[in-house]
C-alpha positions as CSV (number, residue, x, y, z in Angstrom):
1,M,36.6,-5.7,6.7
2,S,33.1,-7.1,6.4
3,G,32.3,-6.8,2.7
4,R,29.8,-4.1,3.1
5,L,30.3,-3.1,-0.6
6,Q,30.9,-6.6,-1.9
7,D,31.0,-6.6,-5.8
8,K,29.5,-3.1,-6.0
9,V,31.0,-0.8,-8.7
10,V,32.0,2.4,-7.0
11,L,33.2,5.5,-8.8
12,I,35.3,7.9,-6.6
13,S,36.6,11.3,-7.9
14,G,39.7,12.9,-6.6
15,T,41.6,9.7,-5.7
16,G,45.0,11.2,-6.0
17,G,45.3,11.9,-2.3
18,G,43.6,12.9,1.0
19,Q,40.0,11.7,1.4
20,G,39.8,10.3,-2.2
21,R,42.8,8.0,-1.6
22,A,41.5,7.0,1.8
23,A,38.1,6.2,0.2
24,A,39.6,4.1,-2.6
25,R,41.5,2.0,0.0
26,I,38.7,1.6,2.4
27,F,35.9,1.0,-0.2
28,A,38.1,-1.6,-2.0
29,A,38.7,-3.3,1.3
30,E,35.0,-3.6,1.7
31,G,34.7,-5.5,-1.5
32,A,34.0,-2.7,-4.0
33,K,35.3,-2.6,-7.5
34,V,36.7,1.0,-7.3
35,V,37.1,3.2,-10.4
36,G,39.0,6.4,-9.6
37,C,40.3,9.5,-11.3
38,D,42.1,12.8,-10.4
39,I,43.2,16.0,-12.1
40,N,46.7,14.7,-11.2
41,G,47.1,11.5,-13.2
42,D,50.3,10.5,-11.5
43,T,49.0,10.5,-8.0
44,A,45.7,8.8,-9.1
45,R,47.9,6.1,-10.6
46,E,49.9,5.8,-7.3
47,T,46.6,5.2,-5.4
48,A,45.5,2.5,-7.8
49,E,48.9,0.8,-7.5
50,Q,48.7,0.9,-3.7
51,V,45.2,-0.6,-3.7
52,R,46.1,-3.4,-6.1
53,A,49.3,-4.1,-4.1
54,A,47.1,-4.9,-1.2
55,G,45.3,-7.6,-3.3
56,L,42.2,-5.3,-3.9
57,E,40.4,-4.2,-7.0
58,M,40.8,-0.7,-8.5
59,L,40.9,0.9,-12.0
60,T,41.9,4.5,-12.7
61,A,41.6,6.7,-15.7
62,D,44.7,7.0,-17.8
63,G,46.2,10.4,-17.2
64,P,44.6,13.5,-15.7
65,V,40.8,13.9,-15.7
66,D,39.1,17.3,-15.6
67,L,35.6,16.4,-14.5
68,A,34.4,20.0,-15.1
69,E,34.6,19.2,-18.8
70,P,31.5,17.3,-19.8
71,D,33.3,15.0,-22.3
72,E,35.9,14.0,-19.7
73,A,33.3,13.3,-17.1
74,Q,31.5,11.1,-19.7
75,A,34.6,9.3,-20.6
76,W,35.2,8.5,-16.9
77,I,31.8,7.1,-16.5
78,D,32.1,5.1,-19.8
79,L,35.4,3.6,-18.5
80,A,33.6,2.1,-15.5
81,V,30.6,0.9,-17.6
82,D,32.8,-0.7,-20.2
83,A,34.9,-2.5,-17.6
84,Y,32.1,-3.7,-15.2
85,G,28.8,-3.3,-17.1
86,G,27.3,-0.6,-14.7
87,I,27.6,1.6,-11.8
88,D,26.3,1.1,-8.2
89,V,27.7,4.1,-6.3
90,L,29.1,7.5,-7.4
91,Y,31.2,9.2,-4.7
92,N,31.6,12.9,-5.6
93,N,34.7,13.7,-3.6
94,A,36.8,16.0,-5.9
95,S,36.9,19.7,-5.5
96,L,39.4,22.5,-6.1
97,P,38.4,25.9,-4.5
98,R,40.3,29.2,-4.5
99,F,40.2,31.6,-1.5
100,A,40.3,35.4,-1.2
101,P,38.5,38.1,0.7
102,F,35.1,38.7,-0.8
103,G,35.9,42.3,-1.8
104,Q,39.2,41.2,-3.5
105,M,38.2,38.0,-5.1
106,S,38.7,38.1,-8.9
107,V,36.0,37.0,-11.3
108,E,38.4,34.4,-12.5
109,D,38.9,32.8,-9.1
110,F,35.2,32.9,-8.4
111,R,34.4,31.1,-11.7
112,F,37.3,28.7,-11.1
113,T,35.8,27.7,-7.7
114,V,32.3,27.2,-9.0
115,R,33.6,25.2,-11.9
116,N,35.7,22.9,-9.8
117,E,33.2,22.4,-7.0
118,V,29.8,22.5,-8.7
119,D,30.2,21.9,-12.4
120,L,32.3,18.8,-12.0
121,L,29.7,17.3,-9.6
122,W,26.9,18.1,-12.0
123,H,28.6,16.6,-15.0
124,T,29.6,13.3,-13.3
125,S,26.2,12.8,-11.7
126,H,24.4,13.6,-15.0
127,A,26.6,11.1,-16.9
128,A,26.2,8.4,-14.3
129,W,22.5,9.0,-13.8
130,P,21.0,6.4,-16.4
131,H,23.5,3.8,-15.3
132,L,22.5,4.3,-11.6
133,A,18.9,4.1,-12.5
134,A,19.4,0.7,-14.1
135,R,20.8,-0.8,-10.9
136,D,19.0,-1.8,-7.7
137,G,20.1,0.1,-4.5
138,A,22.2,2.8,-6.4
139,A,23.6,5.7,-4.4
140,I,25.3,9.0,-4.8
141,V,27.5,10.5,-2.1
142,N,28.3,14.1,-2.5
143,I,30.9,16.1,-0.4
144,A,29.8,19.5,0.8
145,S,31.4,21.5,3.7
146,I,30.6,23.2,6.9
147,A,31.6,26.3,5.0
148,A,28.0,26.1,3.5
149,I,26.4,26.3,6.9
150,A,28.6,28.4,9.1
151,G,30.5,31.6,8.4
152,L,34.1,31.8,9.5
153,K,35.5,35.2,10.4
154,G,39.1,34.4,9.8
155,M,38.8,32.4,6.6
156,P,38.0,34.2,3.4
157,Q,35.9,31.5,1.6
158,S,32.9,33.1,0.1
159,A,33.1,31.3,-3.3
160,H,33.7,28.0,-1.5
161,A,30.8,28.6,0.8
162,L,28.5,29.4,-2.2
163,A,29.6,26.4,-4.1
164,K,29.2,23.9,-1.3
165,G,25.7,25.4,-0.4
166,A,24.9,24.5,-4.0
167,V,26.0,20.9,-3.4
168,I,23.6,20.6,-0.4
169,G,20.7,22.0,-2.4
170,L,21.4,19.8,-5.5
171,T,21.6,16.8,-3.2
172,A,18.1,17.3,-2.0
173,Q,16.7,17.8,-5.5
174,L,18.5,14.8,-6.9
175,A,17.2,12.7,-4.0
176,A,13.7,13.7,-5.0
177,E,14.2,13.0,-8.7
178,G,16.1,9.8,-8.1
179,A,13.5,8.3,-5.7
180,P,11.3,6.8,-8.5
181,N,14.3,5.0,-9.9
182,G,15.7,3.9,-6.6
183,I,18.7,6.2,-6.5
184,R,19.5,7.4,-3.1
185,V,21.5,10.7,-2.9
186,N,23.1,12.0,0.3
187,C,25.8,14.5,1.2
188,I,28.4,15.0,3.9
189,S,29.8,18.3,5.2
190,P,33.2,17.8,6.6
191,G,34.8,20.1,9.1
192,V,38.5,20.8,9.3
193,I,40.3,17.6,8.1
194,N,44.0,17.0,8.6
195,S,45.4,17.4,5.0
196,P,48.5,19.2,3.6
197,P,46.6,22.5,3.0
198,V,45.3,22.4,6.6
199,Q,48.7,21.5,7.9
200,E,50.1,24.5,6.0
201,I,47.6,26.9,7.6
202,L,48.1,25.5,11.1
203,S,52.0,25.9,10.7
204,S,51.4,29.6,10.7
205,G,51.0,29.7,14.5
206,A,48.5,29.6,17.3
207,D,46.5,32.5,15.7
208,N,45.9,30.8,12.5
209,P,42.3,31.2,10.9
210,L,41.4,27.6,11.8
211,A,42.4,27.6,15.4
212,G,39.0,28.6,16.7
213,V,37.2,25.9,14.6
214,I,39.5,23.2,15.8
215,G,39.3,24.4,19.4
216,A,35.5,24.1,19.2
217,T,35.7,20.4,18.3
218,A,34.9,17.8,20.9
219,L,38.4,16.5,20.8
220,G,40.2,19.8,20.1
221,E,41.9,18.4,17.0
222,P,41.2,18.3,13.3
223,G,39.6,15.2,11.8
224,E,41.3,12.6,9.7
225,P,40.3,11.7,6.1
226,E,39.1,8.3,7.3
227,D,36.5,10.1,9.6
228,I,34.7,11.3,6.5
229,V,35.2,8.1,4.5
230,Y,33.6,5.9,7.0
231,A,30.5,8.2,7.1
232,A,30.4,7.9,3.3
233,L,30.8,4.1,3.5
234,Y,27.6,3.9,5.5
235,L,25.7,6.2,3.1
236,A,27.0,4.1,0.0
237,S,26.2,0.7,1.7
238,D,22.8,-1.1,1.7
239,E,22.6,-0.3,5.4
240,A,21.5,3.1,4.4
241,R,18.7,1.9,2.2
242,W,16.2,4.2,3.9
243,V,18.4,7.2,3.9
244,T,18.2,9.8,1.1
245,G,18.2,13.5,0.8
246,S,20.2,13.7,4.1
247,H,22.9,16.2,5.0
248,L,25.4,14.6,7.4
249,V,27.7,17.1,9.3
250,V,31.0,15.4,10.2
251,D,32.9,18.2,11.9
252,G,33.8,17.0,15.4
253,G,30.9,19.1,16.7
254,S,32.6,22.4,15.8
255,S,29.5,24.0,14.2
256,V,27.3,23.4,17.4
257,L,29.7,23.3,20.3
258,I,29.8,27.0,21.0
């Protein structure tokens, strides 16, 4: 690794597994002082132990953290500031959607999805904002989804699509409001990424609802968590100093290779 984030304080949400765990490992290897959290405190702790066992630096919140609760989001931000004196990068990775056909989705599941894909991003960004404004070259990286830009006939994801569309819109506005303070704000829309939930869907057979999306990728396979993390690494680094308000689609080409 080349030290692209050397000594930067980087907060990554959802570090208990998947993209968050990969991000913690890769960002720490690039010299970052990583502060993580997850709704699952045990898996978040496992990630931190793995990172530290590799001789790298990572703190994690003690126990589960529900970032959709403003007080818990603030406490996570305070943990990083108390430990390191400030924040350079906020990586809003965590999300927890529910899926159901639009006509059958309950109000509870709709509100749960918005809470755990929009509210948590809002609260963490709001709490981190003054600390980011106090640093030179601060950045926010948000994770959206291709669900926000392309409808999928076989996947009932209306609430997820709405929430991730909100992430893209909020990214643009925060980039505008952050510019006077030197805060860059960008987002990434992943395609189908190889993860336990995706593996479960694929195991249902060749006619699974994701088969068409995966088949449309350039390589004919789902992406890996690292494919998203390396894109986020660029946006978080000083190499992207002239990049803000951008929406980077990382989906193997599935949204355009028709």
